[in-house]
C-alpha positions, 0 to 999 in steps of 0.5 A: 140493297141487302139487309146488311148493307142497309144497316150499315148505312143506317148505322154509318149516318147515326154515327156521322150525325151523333159525332157532330152533335146533329141529332139534335136537329133530326126530328122527322119533320126536319129530315122531311123537309130537308128530304123534299128540299133535295128531291127538288134540287133532283128536278132542278136537274131536269127541268126544261129537259126533253124525254131524250136528253134527260136520259142521256146526261152528260158526265158531269150532269150524271154526278150532280144527279147521283150527288141529289140522288145520294143525298135524297137517300141520306135523309131517308134513310135517316128519317125511317132510323128515327121512327124505327122503320125497316124500309126494306120491310115497309117497300116489300108491304107496299109493293104487295100492295101495288100488286094487288092495285096494279094487276099486269093485265090492266097495267101493263103498258099504260100509265093510268092510276088503279082508280082509273081502270073501271072508267 
């Protein structure tokens, strides 16, 4: 997502909340709790599915998952906005850290945590 699109999304979400006088409820604490609730709703769609089933969702299930992902993004963007976090910059910073923690020669093809490489 480009900076322009991301900025437009943040402004749209801010306006949506402002027009409804919801900003008073959008503390980082409340938004983070709502984010986790939406993430749990996403998980419910995959609970008890096989790996293959989770990759071949019905059209209806795909639409439901899409809606949950949108809800998650909405709350994530609102939290970042409230805390003045540039999410795109934060992702760049975190990816640089992850590239150091998970060098290709050690991480390629395995799911170990970086702390387990020398075990």
